[in-house]
mmCIF entry with sequence, helices, sheets and N, C-alpha, C, O atoms, coordinates in Angstrom:
data_MODEL
# 
_entry.id   MODEL 
# 
_entity.id                         1 
_entity.type                       polymer 
_entity.pdbx_number_of_molecules   1 
# 
_entity_poly.entity_id                      1 
_entity_poly.type                           'polypeptide(L)' 
_entity_poly.nstd_linkage                   no 
_entity_poly.nstd_monomer                   no 
_entity_poly.pdbx_seq_one_letter_code       MSQAVLERRSEMLKKHIQQLLIRDNQHGISRQQSLFLQQMIKELHQTSHEMNGSK 
_entity_poly.pdbx_seq_one_letter_code_can   MSQAVLERRSEMLKKHIQQLLIRDNQHGISRQQSLFLQQMIKELHQTSHEMNGSK 
_entity_poly.pdbx_strand_id                 A 
# 
loop_
_entity_poly_seq.entity_id 
_entity_poly_seq.num 
_entity_poly_seq.mon_id 
_entity_poly_seq.hetero 
1 1  MET n 
1 2  SER n 
1 3  GLN n 
1 4  ALA n 
1 5  VAL n 
1 6  LEU n 
1 7  GLU n 
1 8  ARG n 
1 9  ARG n 
1 10 SER n 
1 11 GLU n 
1 12 MET n 
1 13 LEU n 
1 14 LYS n 
1 15 LYS n 
1 16 HIS n 
1 17 ILE n 
1 18 GLN n 
1 19 GLN n 
1 20 LEU n 
1 21 LEU n 
1 22 ILE n 
1 23 ARG n 
1 24 ASP n 
1 25 ASN n 
1 26 GLN n 
1 27 HIS n 
1 28 GLY n 
1 29 ILE n 
1 30 SER n 
1 31 ARG n 
1 32 GLN n 
1 33 GLN n 
1 34 SER n 
1 35 LEU n 
1 36 PHE n 
1 37 LEU n 
1 38 GLN n 
1 39 GLN n 
1 40 MET n 
1 41 ILE n 
1 42 LYS n 
1 43 GLU n 
1 44 LEU n 
1 45 HIS n 
1 46 GLN n 
1 47 THR n 
1 48 SER n 
1 49 HIS n 
1 50 GLU n 
1 51 MET n 
1 52 ASN n 
1 53 GLY n 
1 54 SER n 
1 55 LYS n 
# 
_struct_asym.id          A 
_struct_asym.entity_id   1 
# 
loop_
_struct_conf.conf_type_id 
_struct_conf.id 
_struct_conf.pdbx_PDB_helix_id 
_struct_conf.beg_label_comp_id 
_struct_conf.beg_label_asym_id 
_struct_conf.beg_label_seq_id 
_struct_conf.pdbx_beg_PDB_ins_code 
_struct_conf.end_label_comp_id 
_struct_conf.end_label_asym_id 
_struct_conf.end_label_seq_id 
_struct_conf.pdbx_end_PDB_ins_code 
_struct_conf.beg_auth_comp_id 
_struct_conf.beg_auth_asym_id 
_struct_conf.beg_auth_seq_id 
_struct_conf.end_auth_comp_id 
_struct_conf.end_auth_asym_id 
_struct_conf.end_auth_seq_id 
_struct_conf.pdbx_PDB_helix_class 
_struct_conf.details 
_struct_conf.pdbx_PDB_helix_length 
HELX_P HELX_P1 AA1 GLN A 3  ? HIS A 27 ? GLN A 3  HIS A 27 1 ? 25 
HELX_P HELX_P2 AA2 ARG A 31 ? GLY A 53 ? ARG A 31 GLY A 53 1 ? 23 
# 
_struct_conf_type.id          HELX_P 
_struct_conf_type.criteria    ? 
_struct_conf_type.reference   ? 
# 
loop_
_atom_site.group_PDB 
_atom_site.id 
_atom_site.type_symbol 
_atom_site.label_atom_id 
_atom_site.label_alt_id 
_atom_site.label_comp_id 
_atom_site.label_asym_id 
_atom_site.label_entity_id 
_atom_site.label_seq_id 
_atom_site.pdbx_PDB_ins_code 
_atom_site.Cartn_x 
_atom_site.Cartn_y 
_atom_site.Cartn_z 
_atom_site.occupancy 
_atom_site.B_iso_or_equiv 
_atom_site.pdbx_formal_charge 
_atom_site.auth_seq_id 
_atom_site.auth_comp_id 
_atom_site.auth_asym_id 
_atom_site.auth_atom_id 
_atom_site.pdbx_PDB_model_num 
ATOM 1   N N  . MET A 1 1  ? 121.467 113.108 107.569 1.00 0.00 ? 1  MET A N  1 
ATOM 2   C CA . MET A 1 1  ? 121.557 114.272 106.703 1.00 0.00 ? 1  MET A CA 1 
ATOM 3   C C  . MET A 1 1  ? 121.622 115.535 107.564 1.00 0.00 ? 1  MET A C  1 
ATOM 4   O O  . MET A 1 1  ? 121.102 115.571 108.679 1.00 0.00 ? 1  MET A O  1 
ATOM 5   N N  . SER A 1 2  ? 122.254 116.544 107.038 1.00 0.00 ? 2  SER A N  1 
ATOM 6   C CA . SER A 1 2  ? 122.343 117.796 107.763 1.00 0.00 ? 2  SER A CA 1 
ATOM 7   C C  . SER A 1 2  ? 121.001 118.524 107.726 1.00 0.00 ? 2  SER A C  1 
ATOM 8   O O  . SER A 1 2  ? 120.154 118.255 106.874 1.00 0.00 ? 2  SER A O  1 
ATOM 9   N N  . GLN A 1 3  ? 120.831 119.432 108.649 1.00 0.00 ? 3  GLN A N  1 
ATOM 10  C CA . GLN A 1 3  ? 119.586 120.199 108.759 1.00 0.00 ? 3  GLN A CA 1 
ATOM 11  C C  . GLN A 1 3  ? 119.322 120.993 107.474 1.00 0.00 ? 3  GLN A C  1 
ATOM 12  O O  . GLN A 1 3  ? 118.181 121.066 107.018 1.00 0.00 ? 3  GLN A O  1 
ATOM 13  N N  . ALA A 1 4  ? 120.363 121.582 106.893 1.00 0.00 ? 4  ALA A N  1 
ATOM 14  C CA . ALA A 1 4  ? 120.197 122.373 105.668 1.00 0.00 ? 4  ALA A CA 1 
ATOM 15  C C  . ALA A 1 4  ? 119.719 121.508 104.505 1.00 0.00 ? 4  ALA A C  1 
ATOM 16  O O  . ALA A 1 4  ? 118.875 121.941 103.720 1.00 0.00 ? 4  ALA A O  1 
ATOM 17  N N  . VAL A 1 5  ? 120.244 120.302 104.388 1.00 0.00 ? 5  VAL A N  1 
ATOM 18  C CA . VAL A 1 5  ? 119.844 119.391 103.316 1.00 0.00 ? 5  VAL A CA 1 
ATOM 19  C C  . VAL A 1 5  ? 118.388 118.979 103.511 1.00 0.00 ? 5  VAL A C  1 
ATOM 20  O O  . VAL A 1 5  ? 117.622 118.928 102.548 1.00 0.00 ? 5  VAL A O  1 
ATOM 21  N N  . LEU A 1 6  ? 118.006 118.686 104.746 1.00 0.00 ? 6  LEU A N  1 
ATOM 22  C CA . LEU A 1 6  ? 116.625 118.298 105.034 1.00 0.00 ? 6  LEU A CA 1 
ATOM 23  C C  . LEU A 1 6  ? 115.659 119.440 104.736 1.00 0.00 ? 6  LEU A C  1 
ATOM 24  O O  . LEU A 1 6  ? 114.573 119.217 104.201 1.00 0.00 ? 6  LEU A O  1 
ATOM 25  N N  . GLU A 1 7  ? 116.057 120.663 105.083 1.00 0.00 ? 7  GLU A N  1 
ATOM 26  C CA . GLU A 1 7  ? 115.199 121.822 104.810 1.00 0.00 ? 7  GLU A CA 1 
ATOM 27  C C  . GLU A 1 7  ? 115.033 122.035 103.315 1.00 0.00 ? 7  GLU A C  1 
ATOM 28  O O  . GLU A 1 7  ? 113.930 122.324 102.853 1.00 0.00 ? 7  GLU A O  1 
ATOM 29  N N  . ARG A 1 8  ? 116.106 121.897 102.554 1.00 0.00 ? 8  ARG A N  1 
ATOM 30  C CA . ARG A 1 8  ? 116.046 122.061 101.098 1.00 0.00 ? 8  ARG A CA 1 
ATOM 31  C C  . ARG A 1 8  ? 115.173 120.982 100.474 1.00 0.00 ? 8  ARG A C  1 
ATOM 32  O O  . ARG A 1 8  ? 114.366 121.259 99.587  1.00 0.00 ? 8  ARG A O  1 
ATOM 33  N N  . ARG A 1 9  ? 115.341 119.751 100.943 1.00 0.00 ? 9  ARG A N  1 
ATOM 34  C CA . ARG A 1 9  ? 114.530 118.638 100.445 1.00 0.00 ? 9  ARG A CA 1 
ATOM 35  C C  . ARG A 1 9  ? 113.052 118.894 100.733 1.00 0.00 ? 9  ARG A C  1 
ATOM 36  O O  . ARG A 1 9  ? 112.196 118.653 99.881  1.00 0.00 ? 9  ARG A O  1 
ATOM 37  N N  . SER A 1 10 ? 112.764 119.376 101.918 1.00 0.00 ? 10 SER A N  1 
ATOM 38  C CA . SER A 1 10 ? 111.387 119.673 102.306 1.00 0.00 ? 10 SER A CA 1 
ATOM 39  C C  . SER A 1 10 ? 110.788 120.745 101.403 1.00 0.00 ? 10 SER A C  1 
ATOM 40  O O  . SER A 1 10 ? 109.649 120.609 100.957 1.00 0.00 ? 10 SER A O  1 
ATOM 41  N N  . GLU A 1 11 ? 111.528 121.789 101.132 1.00 0.00 ? 11 GLU A N  1 
ATOM 42  C CA . GLU A 1 11 ? 111.039 122.866 100.267 1.00 0.00 ? 11 GLU A CA 1 
ATOM 43  C C  . GLU A 1 11 ? 110.782 122.370 98.841  1.00 0.00 ? 11 GLU A C  1 
ATOM 44  O O  . GLU A 1 11 ? 109.788 122.742 98.217  1.00 0.00 ? 11 GLU A O  1 
ATOM 45  N N  . MET A 1 12 ? 111.679 121.534 98.338  1.00 0.00 ? 12 MET A N  1 
ATOM 46  C CA . MET A 1 12 ? 111.499 120.998 96.986  1.00 0.00 ? 12 MET A CA 1 
ATOM 47  C C  . MET A 1 12 ? 110.256 120.107 96.922  1.00 0.00 ? 12 MET A C  1 
ATOM 48  O O  . MET A 1 12 ? 109.478 120.189 95.971  1.00 0.00 ? 12 MET A O  1 
ATOM 49  N N  . LEU A 1 13 ? 110.075 119.265 97.926  1.00 0.00 ? 13 LEU A N  1 
ATOM 50  C CA . LEU A 1 13 ? 108.900 118.392 97.954  1.00 0.00 ? 13 LEU A CA 1 
ATOM 51  C C  . LEU A 1 13 ? 107.618 119.215 98.031  1.00 0.00 ? 13 LEU A C  1 
ATOM 52  O O  . LEU A 1 13 ? 106.646 118.917 97.336  1.00 0.00 ? 13 LEU A O  1 
ATOM 53  N N  . LYS A 1 14 ? 107.611 120.243 98.866  1.00 0.00 ? 14 LYS A N  1 
ATOM 54  C CA . LYS A 1 14 ? 106.422 121.095 98.993  1.00 0.00 ? 14 LYS A CA 1 
ATOM 55  C C  . LYS A 1 14 ? 106.083 121.745 97.657  1.00 0.00 ? 14 LYS A C  1 
ATOM 56  O O  . LYS A 1 14 ? 104.914 121.823 97.280  1.00 0.00 ? 14 LYS A O  1 
ATOM 57  N N  . LYS A 1 15 ? 107.093 122.207 96.950  1.00 0.00 ? 15 LYS A N  1 
ATOM 58  C CA . LYS A 1 15 ? 106.876 122.862 95.659  1.00 0.00 ? 15 LYS A CA 1 
ATOM 59  C C  . LYS A 1 15 ? 106.288 121.887 94.645  1.00 0.00 ? 15 LYS A C  1 
ATOM 60  O O  . LYS A 1 15 ? 105.332 122.220 93.945  1.00 0.00 ? 15 LYS A O  1 
ATOM 61  N N  . HIS A 1 16 ? 106.856 120.683 94.563  1.00 0.00 ? 16 HIS A N  1 
ATOM 62  C CA . HIS A 1 16 ? 106.362 119.682 93.622  1.00 0.00 ? 16 HIS A CA 1 
ATOM 63  C C  . HIS A 1 16 ? 104.946 119.227 93.984  1.00 0.00 ? 16 HIS A C  1 
ATOM 64  O O  . HIS A 1 16 ? 104.107 119.041 93.103  1.00 0.00 ? 16 HIS A O  1 
ATOM 65  N N  . ILE A 1 17 ? 104.688 119.050 95.269  1.00 0.00 ? 17 ILE A N  1 
ATOM 66  C CA . ILE A 1 17 ? 103.357 118.646 95.710  1.00 0.00 ? 17 ILE A CA 1 
ATOM 67  C C  . ILE A 1 17 ? 102.337 119.722 95.347  1.00 0.00 ? 17 ILE A C  1 
ATOM 68  O O  . ILE A 1 17 ? 101.250 119.420 94.855  1.00 0.00 ? 17 ILE A O  1 
ATOM 69  N N  . GLN A 1 18 ? 102.698 120.970 95.594  1.00 0.00 ? 18 GLN A N  1 
ATOM 70  C CA . GLN A 1 18 ? 101.792 122.076 95.278  1.00 0.00 ? 18 GLN A CA 1 
ATOM 71  C C  . GLN A 1 18 ? 101.481 122.105 93.784  1.00 0.00 ? 18 GLN A C  1 
ATOM 72  O O  . GLN A 1 18 ? 100.325 122.280 93.398  1.00 0.00 ? 18 GLN A O  1 
ATOM 73  N N  . GLN A 1 19 ? 102.492 121.936 92.947  1.00 0.00 ? 19 GLN A N  1 
ATOM 74  C CA . GLN A 1 19 ? 102.281 121.954 91.500  1.00 0.00 ? 19 GLN A CA 1 
ATOM 75  C C  . GLN A 1 19 ? 101.349 120.828 91.052  1.00 0.00 ? 19 GLN A C  1 
ATOM 76  O O  . GLN A 1 19 ? 100.475 121.039 90.212  1.00 0.00 ? 19 GLN A O  1 
ATOM 77  N N  . LEU A 1 20 ? 101.540 119.626 91.619  1.00 0.00 ? 20 LEU A N  1 
ATOM 78  C CA . LEU A 1 20 ? 100.684 118.510 91.244  1.00 0.00 ? 20 LEU A CA 1 
ATOM 79  C C  . LEU A 1 20 ? 99.257  118.709 91.736  1.00 0.00 ? 20 LEU A C  1 
ATOM 80  O O  . LEU A 1 20 ? 98.309  118.353 91.036  1.00 0.00 ? 20 LEU A O  1 
ATOM 81  N N  . LEU A 1 21 ? 99.092  119.268 92.924  1.00 0.00 ? 21 LEU A N  1 
ATOM 82  C CA . LEU A 1 21 ? 97.748  119.515 93.444  1.00 0.00 ? 21 LEU A CA 1 
ATOM 83  C C  . LEU A 1 21 ? 97.011  120.545 92.598  1.00 0.00 ? 21 LEU A C  1 
ATOM 84  O O  . LEU A 1 21 ? 95.814  120.404 92.345  1.00 0.00 ? 21 LEU A O  1 
ATOM 85  N N  . ILE A 1 22 ? 97.714  121.567 92.168  1.00 0.00 ? 22 ILE A N  1 
ATOM 86  C CA . ILE A 1 22 ? 97.100  122.575 91.298  1.00 0.00 ? 22 ILE A CA 1 
ATOM 87  C C  . ILE A 1 22 ? 96.683  121.935 89.978  1.00 0.00 ? 22 ILE A C  1 
ATOM 88  O O  . ILE A 1 22 ? 95.575  122.166 89.493  1.00 0.00 ? 22 ILE A O  1 
ATOM 89  N N  . ARG A 1 23 ? 97.571  121.132 89.399  1.00 0.00 ? 23 ARG A N  1 
ATOM 90  C CA . ARG A 1 23 ? 97.258  120.454 88.135  1.00 0.00 ? 23 ARG A CA 1 
ATOM 91  C C  . ARG A 1 23 ? 96.060  119.518 88.317  1.00 0.00 ? 23 ARG A C  1 
ATOM 92  O O  . ARG A 1 23 ? 95.178  119.450 87.461  1.00 0.00 ? 23 ARG A O  1 
ATOM 93  N N  . ASP A 1 24 ? 96.042  118.794 89.447  1.00 0.00 ? 24 ASP A N  1 
ATOM 94  C CA . ASP A 1 24 ? 94.934  117.876 89.723  1.00 0.00 ? 24 ASP A CA 1 
ATOM 95  C C  . ASP A 1 24 ? 93.615  118.635 89.838  1.00 0.00 ? 24 ASP A C  1 
ATOM 96  O O  . ASP A 1 24 ? 92.599  118.189 89.306  1.00 0.00 ? 24 ASP A O  1 
ATOM 97  N N  . ASN A 1 25 ? 93.618  119.762 90.519  1.00 0.00 ? 25 ASN A N  1 
ATOM 98  C CA . ASN A 1 25 ? 92.400  120.542 90.697  1.00 0.00 ? 25 ASN A CA 1 
ATOM 99  C C  . ASN A 1 25 ? 91.913  121.168 89.393  1.00 0.00 ? 25 ASN A C  1 
ATOM 100 O O  . ASN A 1 25 ? 90.708  121.325 89.196  1.00 0.00 ? 25 ASN A O  1 
ATOM 101 N N  . GLN A 1 26 ? 92.827  121.523 88.508  1.00 0.00 ? 26 GLN A N  1 
ATOM 102 C CA . GLN A 1 26 ? 92.447  122.176 87.264  1.00 0.00 ? 26 GLN A CA 1 
ATOM 103 C C  . GLN A 1 26 ? 92.082  121.191 86.164  1.00 0.00 ? 26 GLN A C  1 
ATOM 104 O O  . GLN A 1 26 ? 91.094  121.389 85.458  1.00 0.00 ? 26 GLN A O  1 
ATOM 105 N N  . HIS A 1 27 ? 92.868  120.134 86.011  1.00 0.00 ? 27 HIS A N  1 
ATOM 106 C CA . HIS A 1 27 ? 92.707  119.252 84.858  1.00 0.00 ? 27 HIS A CA 1 
ATOM 107 C C  . HIS A 1 27 ? 92.619  117.778 85.219  1.00 0.00 ? 27 HIS A C  1 
ATOM 108 O O  . HIS A 1 27 ? 92.272  116.960 84.368  1.00 0.00 ? 27 HIS A O  1 
ATOM 109 N N  . GLY A 1 28 ? 92.921  117.428 86.439  1.00 0.00 ? 28 GLY A N  1 
ATOM 110 C CA . GLY A 1 28 ? 93.013  116.025 86.816  1.00 0.00 ? 28 GLY A CA 1 
ATOM 111 C C  . GLY A 1 28 ? 94.405  115.494 86.513  1.00 0.00 ? 28 GLY A C  1 
ATOM 112 O O  . GLY A 1 28 ? 95.127  116.056 85.689  1.00 0.00 ? 28 GLY A O  1 
ATOM 113 N N  . ILE A 1 29 ? 94.777  114.417 87.179  1.00 0.00 ? 29 ILE A N  1 
ATOM 114 C CA . ILE A 1 29 ? 96.088  113.806 86.945  1.00 0.00 ? 29 ILE A CA 1 
ATOM 115 C C  . ILE A 1 29 ? 95.898  112.313 86.716  1.00 0.00 ? 29 ILE A C  1 
ATOM 116 O O  . ILE A 1 29 ? 94.881  111.731 87.095  1.00 0.00 ? 29 ILE A O  1 
ATOM 117 N N  . SER A 1 30 ? 96.892  111.714 86.092  1.00 0.00 ? 30 SER A N  1 
ATOM 118 C CA . SER A 1 30 ? 96.833  110.279 85.789  1.00 0.00 ? 30 SER A CA 1 
ATOM 119 C C  . SER A 1 30 ? 97.053  109.463 87.060  1.00 0.00 ? 30 SER A C  1 
ATOM 120 O O  . SER A 1 30 ? 97.461  109.995 88.092  1.00 0.00 ? 30 SER A O  1 
ATOM 121 N N  . ARG A 1 31 ? 96.783  108.190 86.969  1.00 0.00 ? 31 ARG A N  1 
ATOM 122 C CA . ARG A 1 31 ? 96.992  107.285 88.109  1.00 0.00 ? 31 ARG A CA 1 
ATOM 123 C C  . ARG A 1 31 ? 98.466  107.289 88.511  1.00 0.00 ? 31 ARG A C  1 
ATOM 124 O O  . ARG A 1 31 ? 98.786  107.288 89.700  1.00 0.00 ? 31 ARG A O  1 
ATOM 125 N N  . GLN A 1 32 ? 99.353  107.292 87.536  1.00 0.00 ? 32 GLN A N  1 
ATOM 126 C CA . GLN A 1 32 ? 100.785 107.294 87.819  1.00 0.00 ? 32 GLN A CA 1 
ATOM 127 C C  . GLN A 1 32 ? 101.177 108.575 88.567  1.00 0.00 ? 32 GLN A C  1 
ATOM 128 O O  . GLN A 1 32 ? 101.946 108.523 89.527  1.00 0.00 ? 32 GLN A O  1 
ATOM 129 N N  . GLN A 1 33 ? 100.651 109.712 88.132  1.00 0.00 ? 33 GLN A N  1 
ATOM 130 C CA . GLN A 1 33 ? 100.943 110.971 88.809  1.00 0.00 ? 33 GLN A CA 1 
ATOM 131 C C  . GLN A 1 33 ? 100.359 110.978 90.218  1.00 0.00 ? 33 GLN A C  1 
ATOM 132 O O  . GLN A 1 33 ? 100.958 111.533 91.139  1.00 0.00 ? 33 GLN A O  1 
ATOM 133 N N  . SER A 1 34 ? 99.194  110.364 90.385  1.00 0.00 ? 34 SER A N  1 
ATOM 134 C CA . SER A 1 34 ? 98.574  110.275 91.700  1.00 0.00 ? 34 SER A CA 1 
ATOM 135 C C  . SER A 1 34 ? 99.439  109.451 92.654  1.00 0.00 ? 34 SER A C  1 
ATOM 136 O O  . SER A 1 34 ? 99.619  109.822 93.814  1.00 0.00 ? 34 SER A O  1 
ATOM 137 N N  . LEU A 1 35 ? 99.966  108.348 92.166  1.00 0.00 ? 35 LEU A N  1 
ATOM 138 C CA . LEU A 1 35 ? 100.856 107.529 92.990  1.00 0.00 ? 35 LEU A CA 1 
ATOM 139 C C  . LEU A 1 35 ? 102.141 108.275 93.318  1.00 0.00 ? 35 LEU A C  1 
ATOM 140 O O  . LEU A 1 35 ? 102.651 108.183 94.434  1.00 0.00 ? 35 LEU A O  1 
ATOM 141 N N  . PHE A 1 36 ? 102.660 109.011 92.343  1.00 0.00 ? 36 PHE A N  1 
ATOM 142 C CA . PHE A 1 36 ? 103.850 109.824 92.564  1.00 0.00 ? 36 PHE A CA 1 
ATOM 143 C C  . PHE A 1 36 ? 103.586 110.889 93.627  1.00 0.00 ? 36 PHE A C  1 
ATOM 144 O O  . PHE A 1 36 ? 104.436 111.141 94.481  1.00 0.00 ? 36 PHE A O  1 
ATOM 145 N N  . LEU A 1 37 ? 102.409 111.514 93.576  1.00 0.00 ? 37 LEU A N  1 
ATOM 146 C CA . LEU A 1 37 ? 102.018 112.518 94.564  1.00 0.00 ? 37 LEU A CA 1 
ATOM 147 C C  . LEU A 1 37 ? 101.962 111.898 95.951  1.00 0.00 ? 37 LEU A C  1 
ATOM 148 O O  . LEU A 1 37 ? 102.468 112.482 96.909  1.00 0.00 ? 37 LEU A O  1 
ATOM 149 N N  . GLN A 1 38 ? 101.358 110.731 96.072  1.00 0.00 ? 38 GLN A N  1 
ATOM 150 C CA . GLN A 1 38 ? 101.285 110.060 97.372  1.00 0.00 ? 38 GLN A CA 1 
ATOM 151 C C  . GLN A 1 38 ? 102.676 109.753 97.907  1.00 0.00 ? 38 GLN A C  1 
ATOM 152 O O  . GLN A 1 38 ? 102.928 109.911 99.102  1.00 0.00 ? 38 GLN A O  1 
ATOM 153 N N  . GLN A 1 39 ? 103.581 109.318 97.038  1.00 0.00 ? 39 GLN A N  1 
ATOM 154 C CA . GLN A 1 39 ? 104.947 109.014 97.458  1.00 0.00 ? 39 GLN A CA 1 
ATOM 155 C C  . GLN A 1 39 ? 105.664 110.279 97.939  1.00 0.00 ? 39 GLN A C  1 
ATOM 156 O O  . GLN A 1 39 ? 106.382 110.244 98.939  1.00 0.00 ? 39 GLN A O  1 
ATOM 157 N N  . MET A 1 40 ? 105.472 111.389 97.232  1.00 0.00 ? 40 MET A N  1 
ATOM 158 C CA . MET A 1 40 ? 106.109 112.644 97.648  1.00 0.00 ? 40 MET A CA 1 
ATOM 159 C C  . MET A 1 40 ? 105.577 113.107 98.999  1.00 0.00 ? 40 MET A C  1 
ATOM 160 O O  . MET A 1 40 ? 106.336 113.630 99.815  1.00 0.00 ? 40 MET A O  1 
ATOM 161 N N  . ILE A 1 41 ? 104.290 112.923 99.242  1.00 0.00 ? 41 ILE A N  1 
ATOM 162 C CA . ILE A 1 41 ? 103.714 113.310 100.534 1.00 0.00 ? 41 ILE A CA 1 
ATOM 163 C C  . ILE A 1 41 ? 104.324 112.462 101.644 1.00 0.00 ? 41 ILE A C  1 
ATOM 164 O O  . ILE A 1 41 ? 104.636 112.979 102.717 1.00 0.00 ? 41 ILE A O  1 
ATOM 165 N N  . LYS A 1 42 ? 104.496 111.167 101.399 1.00 0.00 ? 42 LYS A N  1 
ATOM 166 C CA . LYS A 1 42 ? 105.144 110.293 102.384 1.00 0.00 ? 42 LYS A CA 1 
ATOM 167 C C  . LYS A 1 42 ? 106.573 110.755 102.659 1.00 0.00 ? 42 LYS A C  1 
ATOM 168 O O  . LYS A 1 42 ? 107.009 110.797 103.810 1.00 0.00 ? 42 LYS A O  1 
ATOM 169 N N  . GLU A 1 43 ? 107.293 111.098 101.600 1.00 0.00 ? 43 GLU A N  1 
ATOM 170 C CA . GLU A 1 43 ? 108.671 111.573 101.750 1.00 0.00 ? 43 GLU A CA 1 
ATOM 171 C C  . GLU A 1 43 ? 108.715 112.879 102.533 1.00 0.00 ? 43 GLU A C  1 
ATOM 172 O O  . GLU A 1 43 ? 109.613 113.086 103.348 1.00 0.00 ? 43 GLU A O  1 
ATOM 173 N N  . LEU A 1 44 ? 107.743 113.765 102.287 1.00 0.00 ? 44 LEU A N  1 
ATOM 174 C CA . LEU A 1 44 ? 107.688 115.030 103.018 1.00 0.00 ? 44 LEU A CA 1 
ATOM 175 C C  . LEU A 1 44 ? 107.483 114.772 104.511 1.00 0.00 ? 44 LEU A C  1 
ATOM 176 O O  . LEU A 1 44 ? 108.133 115.401 105.345 1.00 0.00 ? 44 LEU A O  1 
ATOM 177 N N  . HIS A 1 45 ? 106.592 113.858 104.843 1.00 0.00 ? 45 HIS A N  1 
ATOM 178 C CA . HIS A 1 45 ? 106.351 113.526 106.249 1.00 0.00 ? 45 HIS A CA 1 
ATOM 179 C C  . HIS A 1 45 ? 107.600 112.920 106.887 1.00 0.00 ? 45 HIS A C  1 
ATOM 180 O O  . HIS A 1 45 ? 107.938 113.238 108.027 1.00 0.00 ? 45 HIS A O  1 
ATOM 181 N N  . GLN A 1 46 ? 108.281 112.050 106.146 1.00 0.00 ? 46 GLN A N  1 
ATOM 182 C CA . GLN A 1 46 ? 109.498 111.436 106.658 1.00 0.00 ? 46 GLN A CA 1 
ATOM 183 C C  . GLN A 1 46 ? 110.587 112.484 106.870 1.00 0.00 ? 46 GLN A C  1 
ATOM 184 O O  . GLN A 1 46 ? 111.283 112.476 107.885 1.00 0.00 ? 46 GLN A O  1 
ATOM 185 N N  . THR A 1 47 ? 110.721 113.372 105.913 1.00 0.00 ? 47 THR A N  1 
ATOM 186 C CA . THR A 1 47 ? 111.726 114.442 106.025 1.00 0.00 ? 47 THR A CA 1 
ATOM 187 C C  . THR A 1 47 ? 111.413 115.343 107.204 1.00 0.00 ? 47 THR A C  1 
ATOM 188 O O  . THR A 1 47 ? 112.315 115.735 107.944 1.00 0.00 ? 47 THR A O  1 
ATOM 189 N N  . SER A 1 48 ? 110.146 115.675 107.384 1.00 0.00 ? 48 SER A N  1 
ATOM 190 C CA . SER A 1 48 ? 109.724 116.502 108.510 1.00 0.00 ? 48 SER A CA 1 
ATOM 191 C C  . SER A 1 48 ? 110.053 115.825 109.830 1.00 0.00 ? 48 SER A C  1 
ATOM 192 O O  . SER A 1 48 ? 110.523 116.470 110.767 1.00 0.00 ? 48 SER A O  1 
ATOM 193 N N  . HIS A 1 49 ? 109.808 114.529 109.900 1.00 0.00 ? 49 HIS A N  1 
ATOM 194 C CA . HIS A 1 49 ? 110.119 113.755 111.101 1.00 0.00 ? 49 HIS A CA 1 
ATOM 195 C C  . HIS A 1 49 ? 111.624 113.765 111.376 1.00 0.00 ? 49 HIS A C  1 
ATOM 196 O O  . HIS A 1 49 ? 112.051 113.927 112.519 1.00 0.00 ? 49 HIS A O  1 
ATOM 197 N N  . GLU A 1 50 ? 112.417 113.590 110.325 1.00 0.00 ? 50 GLU A N  1 
ATOM 198 C CA . GLU A 1 50 ? 113.882 113.612 110.478 1.00 0.00 ? 50 GLU A CA 1 
ATOM 199 C C  . GLU A 1 50 ? 114.368 114.979 110.938 1.00 0.00 ? 50 GLU A C  1 
ATOM 200 O O  . GLU A 1 50 ? 115.280 115.072 111.760 1.00 0.00 ? 50 GLU A O  1 
ATOM 201 N N  . MET A 1 51 ? 113.757 116.050 110.404 1.00 0.00 ? 51 MET A N  1 
ATOM 202 C CA . MET A 1 51 ? 114.149 117.400 110.810 1.00 0.00 ? 51 MET A CA 1 
ATOM 203 C C  . MET A 1 51 ? 113.844 117.609 112.288 1.00 0.00 ? 51 MET A C  1 
ATOM 204 O O  . MET A 1 51 ? 114.661 118.173 113.014 1.00 0.00 ? 51 MET A O  1 
ATOM 205 N N  . ASN A 1 52 ? 112.677 117.160 112.738 1.00 0.00 ? 52 ASN A N  1 
ATOM 206 C CA . ASN A 1 52 ? 112.296 117.322 114.135 1.00 0.00 ? 52 ASN A CA 1 
ATOM 207 C C  . ASN A 1 52 ? 113.154 116.460 115.053 1.00 0.00 ? 52 ASN A C  1 
ATOM 208 O O  . ASN A 1 52 ? 113.420 116.845 116.192 1.00 0.00 ? 52 ASN A O  1 
ATOM 209 N N  . GLY A 1 53 ? 113.587 115.311 114.575 1.00 0.00 ? 53 GLY A N  1 
ATOM 210 C CA . GLY A 1 53 ? 114.417 114.425 115.364 1.00 0.00 ? 53 GLY A CA 1 
ATOM 211 C C  . GLY A 1 53 ? 115.846 114.885 115.483 1.00 0.00 ? 53 GLY A C  1 
ATOM 212 O O  . GLY A 1 53 ? 116.543 114.506 116.425 1.00 0.00 ? 53 GLY A O  1 
ATOM 213 N N  . SER A 1 54 ? 116.297 115.693 114.548 1.00 0.00 ? 54 SER A N  1 
ATOM 214 C CA . SER A 1 54 ? 117.694 116.130 114.561 1.00 0.00 ? 54 SER A CA 1 
ATOM 215 C C  . SER A 1 54 ? 117.913 117.423 115.337 1.00 0.00 ? 54 SER A C  1 
ATOM 216 O O  . SER A 1 54 ? 119.043 117.896 115.463 1.00 0.00 ? 54 SER A O  1 
ATOM 217 N N  . LYS A 1 55 ? 116.828 117.992 115.857 1.00 0.00 ? 55 LYS A N  1 
ATOM 218 C CA . LYS A 1 55 ? 116.975 119.250 116.616 1.00 0.00 ? 55 LYS A CA 1 
ATOM 219 C C  . LYS A 1 55 ? 117.464 118.991 118.021 1.00 0.00 ? 55 LYS A C  1 
ATOM 220 O O  . LYS A 1 55 ? 117.642 119.931 118.795 1.00 0.00 ? 55 LYS A O  1 
# 
């Protein structure tokens, strides 16, 4: 993937993760949402690794 695509993906993941963390802190989240959050965090780490590897 190009650097611009990886950066955009990273920003989108960060935004979604932040929204879920805020919701979790205020009201709690379901098990399904918790698993989704964990998956997004893994994807963010993978994307970050790909961005660093492509420099």
